[in-house]
C-alpha positions in Angstrom: -0.1 0.2 0.0 1.5 3.6 -0.7 2.1 6.0 1.6 0.5 9.6 1.5 2.2 12.0 1.0 1.9 15.7 1.3 4.0 18.7 -0.4 4.7 22.0 1.6 6.9 25.0 0.9 10.2 26.1 2.7 9.5 29.1 5.4 13.2 30.3 4.1 13.7 29.5 0.4 10.3 28.6 -0.5 11.0 25.6 -2.3 8.7 23.0 -2.5 9.1 19.6 -0.5 7.0 16.4 -0.3 7.3 14.0 2.3 4.5 12.3 4.9 2.3 13.6 7.0 4.2 11.9 10.0 7.4 13.8 9.3 6.9 17.6 8.0 9.3 19.8 8.6 9.5 23.4 7.9 12.6 24.0 6.3 13.9 21.9 3.5 17.9 21.9 4.7 20.0 22.7 7.7 21.6 25.9 6.0 17.9 26.9 5.5 17.1 26.6 9.1 20.4 27.9 10.1 19.7 31.6 7.6 16.1 31.7 8.8 17.4 31.6 12.2 20.2 33.5 11.5 23.3 32.0 13.3 26.6 33.2 12.8 29.3 31.6 10.6 32.2 30.1 12.1 35.3 28.5 10.7 36.9 25.4 12.7 40.2 25.8 13.7 41.1 21.9 13.3 39.7 21.4 9.8 39.3 25.1 8.5 35.7 24.0 7.2 33.1 26.4 8.0 29.5 25.8 10.0 27.0 27.7 11.8 27.2 28.3 15.4 24.1 26.8 17.0 25.5 27.7 20.4 28.0 30.8 21.7 30.8 28.8 23.0 30.9 26.7 20.3 34.0 26.7 18.7 34.1 23.3 16.4 32.4 21.8 13.8 32.4 18.3 15.4 33.2 16.2 18.3 36.2 14.4 16.3 38.0 18.2 15.7 37.7 18.9 19.4 39.8 15.3 20.1 42.1 16.2 16.7 43.0 19.3 18.2 43.7 18.7 21.6 43.8 15.1 22.5 43.9 14.6 26.1 46.2 11.2 26.4 48.2 9.9 23.1 47.6 6.8 20.9 50.0 4.5 22.9 48.6 5.3 26.4 45.1 4.7 25.5 46.4 0.8 23.6 48.3 0.7 26.9 45.3 1.4 29.5 42.4 0.5 27.3 44.0 -3.0 25.8 46.4 -4.2 27.3 45.3 -3.5 31.5 41.5 -3.9 30.4 40.5 -0.6 31.6 36.9 0.8 31.2 36.6 3.9 29.7 35.1 5.2 33.1 38.5 4.1 34.9 40.6 6.2 32.3 38.2 8.9 31.9 39.2 9.0 35.9 42.9 8.8 35.7 42.9 11.4 32.8 40.5 14.2 34.6 38.6 13.7 31.5 34.6 12.7 30.9 33.9 9.4 29.0 32.7 10.5 25.5 36.0 12.3 24.9 37.7 8.8 26.2 35.1 7.3 23.5 35.8 9.6 21.0 39.4 9.5 21.0 39.0 5.5 20.7 37.5 6.6 17.4 40.2 8.7 16.4 42.9 6.7 16.8 40.8 3.5 15.3 41.0 1.1 18.5 38.5 -1.4 18.3 36.0 -1.1 21.2 34.8 -3.7 23.8 31.2 -3.1 23.2 29.5 -3.9 26.4 32.1 -7.0 27.7 32.7 -6.0 31.2 36.5 -6.4 31.8 37.9 -9.0 34.4 39.3 -6.6 36.8 36.1 -4.4 36.5 34.1 -7.4 37.6 36.0 -8.6 40.4 35.4 -4.5 41.6 32.0 -5.0 41.3 31.7 -8.4 43.2 33.7 -7.3 46.0 32.0 -4.2 45.9 28.4 -6.1 46.2 29.9 -8.2 48.7 30.7 -5.2 51.1 27.4 -3.9 50.7 25.5 -7.3 51.3 27.7 -7.8 54.8 27.1 -4.3 56.0 23.5 -3.8 55.5 21.9 -6.6 57.4 18.4 -5.6 55.6 19.7 -5.6 51.9 18.9 -9.4 50.9 15.9 -8.6 52.4 14.5 -5.5 50.4 16.0 -6.9 47.3 14.3 -10.0 47.5 11.1 -8.6 48.4 11.5 -5.6 45.4 12.5 -8.7 43.2 9.1 -10.8 44.1 6.9 -7.5 43.9 8.5 -6.6 41.0 7.7 -10.2 39.1 4.3 -9.9 40.8 4.2 -13.3 41.9 1.4 -15.3 42.4 0.3 -18.7 44.2 0.6 -21.6 41.7 -2.1 -24.2 41.0 -1.0 -26.4 44.0 -0.5 -23.4 46.4 -4.1 -22.1 45.4 -5.2 -25.6 46.3 -3.3 -25.3 50.0 -4.6 -21.7 50.9 -8.5 -23.3 49.7 -7.8 -26.1 52.5 -6.8 -23.8 55.0 -9.2 -21.2 55.2 -11.9 -24.2 54.6 -10.9 -25.8 57.5 -10.0 -22.2 59.3 -6.1 -23.5 59.9 -4.1 -19.9 61.2 -1.4 -19.6 57.8 -1.4 -17.1 55.6 0.3 -17.5 51.8 3.5 -15.5 52.0 5.3 -16.6 48.6 4.8 -13.3 47.5 7.4 -11.7 48.5 5.3 -10.2 51.9 7.5 -11.9 54.4 11.2 -12.8 53.8 13.8 -14.7 56.4 17.5 -14.1 55.6 16.7 -14.0 51.7 14.6 -16.5 51.4 10.3 -16.2 51.0 8.5 -18.7 52.4 5.4 -20.2 51.5 2.9 -19.8 54.6 3.3 -18.4 57.7 1.2 -18.6 60.8 -0.6 -15.8 61.9 -1.4 -16.7 65.6 2.3 -15.4 66.8 3.6 -18.5 66.4 6.8 -18.8 65.0 6.0 -21.5 62.5 6.2 -22.0 58.5 4.8 -24.3 55.6 6.3 -25.2 52.5 5.1 -26.4 49.7 7.5 -28.2 47.4 7.2 -29.0 44.0 7.6 -33.1 43.0 9.7 -31.6 39.9 11.5 -28.6 41.5 12.9 -30.1 45.1 12.7 -33.5 44.0 16.1 -34.9 44.8 15.3 -37.6 41.6 15.3 -34.7 38.9 18.5 -34.1 36.7 18.5 -30.4 38.4 21.2 -29.3 40.9 19.5 -28.1 43.9 21.2 -25.9 45.6 20.9 -25.8 50.1 18.4 -23.4 49.8 16.2 -25.4 47.7 16.0 -28.8 49.9 13.9 -29.2 52.7 17.1 -29.8 55.4 18.8 -26.6 54.1 15.3 -24.5 54.2 15.0 -25.8 57.9 18.0 -25.4 58.7 18.4 -21.7 57.4 14.5 -21.0 59.3 15.5 -22.4 62.7 18.1 -20.0 63.0 15.7 -17.2 64.1 13.6 -19.7 65.7 11.3 -20.9 63.3 9.6 -24.3 62.8 9.0 -25.9 59.5 6.9 -28.0 57.8 7.3 -29.4 54.5 4.3 -30.9 52.2 5.0 -32.2 48.8 2.7 -31.6 46.1 2.2 -35.7 45.6 0.7 -35.5 49.4 -2.4 -32.6 48.1 -3.8 -35.9 46.8 -5.0 -36.9 50.3 -6.0 -33.9 51.3 -7.9 -35.0 55.1 -3.9 -36.5 55.7 -2.4 -33.0 55.4 -5.0 -31.3 57.5 -4.3 -33.8 59.8 -0.5 -33.1 59.6 -0.8 -28.9 59.4 -3.3 -29.3 62.9 -0.6 -32.0 64.6 2.2 -29.4 63.6 0.5 -26.0 64.5 -1.5 -28.1 67.7 -4.5 -25.9 66.7 -8.1 -27.3 67.8 -10.7 -27.8 64.8 -13.2 -25.3 65.8 
């Protein structure tokens, strides 16, 4: 389908311009725009090219001419720091008391290939040490981070968790779903927490995600013993219910009542 085009005249030279409606322009060229605004003409001290001064402090026609006239760092020094030492542009700018855009233009001028967004080994080690230091100094950083991640993911209960929640509400058991990040203990989100003031936690394990028979490499925090040990440090008792056990709902309710010592109302 052919796009609709419109024709209008330049506001300075009145030359007809044909373009689509969404890209309507006032001038046919940058020269007409500058002449309409009565911009002064200056000469670049590096290449000698005439250009329109779009700002009162503009001296050069482009950023490359700025680098050619006054390179802050030599090609050999930049090659040594950027390629051999694997310093980042930010680190080189800090050493030379310059900005990152100037160092980037120097790399283009000297035709040194950029690494793009790949982090160097030294930079990764620096960031790892910095994050470990923050993690150890701020005790609540892990809880805040996990809560923010769960909130951003808009975590919701899955089908087994919804089934267990309905069973608890139907039998008036004092447990609430907290797998959405509303409760975080040492960086872990328990599935259900006691609402009567007792330090009791119920974890619902999926047969695929937590089973030792699966081919996945389980972390200690994904195992029954590992999560229970972490919660035990904070005085919590933990009951683990497996997904296949929900087939016998009466047995699951009986286990929860024995665990919480709650009386049937």
